[in-house]
C-alpha positions in Angstrom: 19.7 -10.0 6.1 17.7 -10.5 2.5 19.6 -7.6 -0.3 17.8 -6.9 -3.2 19.0 -8.1 -6.3 16.1 -6.3 -7.8 15.4 -2.6 -7.1 12.0 -2.2 -6.9 9.5 0.2 -9.2 8.3 2.7 -7.2 6.9 5.2 -9.9 3.3 5.2 -8.3 1.3 4.6 -5.6 0.1 0.9 -6.3 3.7 0.7 -6.7 4.4 1.3 -2.8 1.8 -0.3 -1.2 2.4 -3.4 -3.0 6.1 -2.9 -1.7 5.0 -2.0 1.8 2.4 -4.7 2.2 3.7 -7.6 0.2 4.4 -10.9 1.7 1.7 -13.4 2.7 0.3 -12.9 6.1 1.6 -9.0 6.5 -2.0 -7.8 5.7 -3.7 -10.4 8.8 -0.8 -9.6 10.9 -1.9 -6.3 10.8 -5.2 -7.1 12.0 -4.9 -8.7 14.4 -2.1 -6.5 15.5 -5.6 -4.1 15.5 -7.3 -6.4 17.2 -4.9 -6.8 20.8 -3.4 -10.3 19.8 -0.3 -8.5 20.4 1.8 -11.5 21.3 4.3 -13.7 19.2 2.1 -17.4 20.3 -1.1 -15.5 19.8 -0.3 -13.7 16.6 1.2 -17.6 15.8 -2.3 -19.8 16.5 -4.7 -16.6 14.4 -2.0 -18.1 11.5 -1.4 -21.5 12.2 0.1 -21.9 8.4 2.9 -19.4 9.2 6.2 -20.4 10.6 7.1 -18.4 13.9 10.0 -17.5 11.7 8.0 -15.8 8.8 6.0 -14.2 11.0 9.1 -12.7 12.5 10.3 -11.3 9.2 6.9 -10.2 8.3 6.5 -8.6 11.1 10.0 -6.7 11.7 9.1 -5.1 7.7 8.3 -1.1 7.3 7.4 0.9 9.9 3.8 -0.5 10.5 4.8 -1.8 14.1 7.1 -1.8 17.0 7.8 -4.4 18.6 8.2 -3.9 23.4 10.2 -6.5 25.3 9.8 -6.4 28.6 12.5 -7.6 30.5 11.3 -10.0 32.2 12.9 -14.1 32.9 11.3 -15.8 29.8 11.3 -12.8 28.0 8.3 -11.3 27.2 7.6 -9.6 23.2 4.3 -7.6 21.9 4.0 -6.3 18.9 1.7 -2.5 18.6 1.4 -0.7 15.6 2.9 2.6 14.9 0.7 5.3 14.4 1.6 5.1 10.4 0.8 1.3 10.4 -3.1 2.3 11.7 -3.8 4.4 8.6 -3.6 1.4 7.0 -6.7 -0.3 9.1 -9.5 1.9 7.5 -7.7 0.4 3.9 -7.5 -2.9 5.4 -10.9 -2.7 6.8 -12.8 -2.0 3.2 -10.6 -4.9 1.4 -12.2 -7.3 3.8 -14.9 -6.2 3.0 -15.6 -6.2 -0.5 -14.1 -9.5 -0.2 -16.8 -11.1 1.8 -19.0 -9.3 -0.6 -17.5 -11.2 -3.7 -16.2 -14.2 -1.6 -18.9 -16.9 -4.2 -17.0 -14.8 -7.6 -13.7 -14.6 -5.8 -13.3 -18.4 -5.0 -15.0 -19.5 -8.3 -11.5 -17.3 -10.4 -9.6 -18.7 -7.8 -10.7 -22.3 -8.0 -10.1 -22.1 -11.8 -7.0 -21.1 -11.6 -5.9 -24.4 -9.8 
């Protein structure tokens, strides 16, 4: 298991949110699970650029998602948001809306950095 070498700075809400939502795919995973995509294969299809390993790591972090394993032949796994994870959905929706409203400007900023 990964062990941090540097203790995170947790002095304010931004630091806390950054620690919980850090990860290239975390916000998208939470959003897609909220939309009803609960199986690992469904999430992999929604985010094809992410490896299954990375998705699994990000799904196990923190207390935002629960994993249910069904005792059947050919094991079946489903993810769902915890009550705590569901409280993030309005925040993620607001960020997505802001991104959509500022798409052109954000693309310009990103492409200038490349």
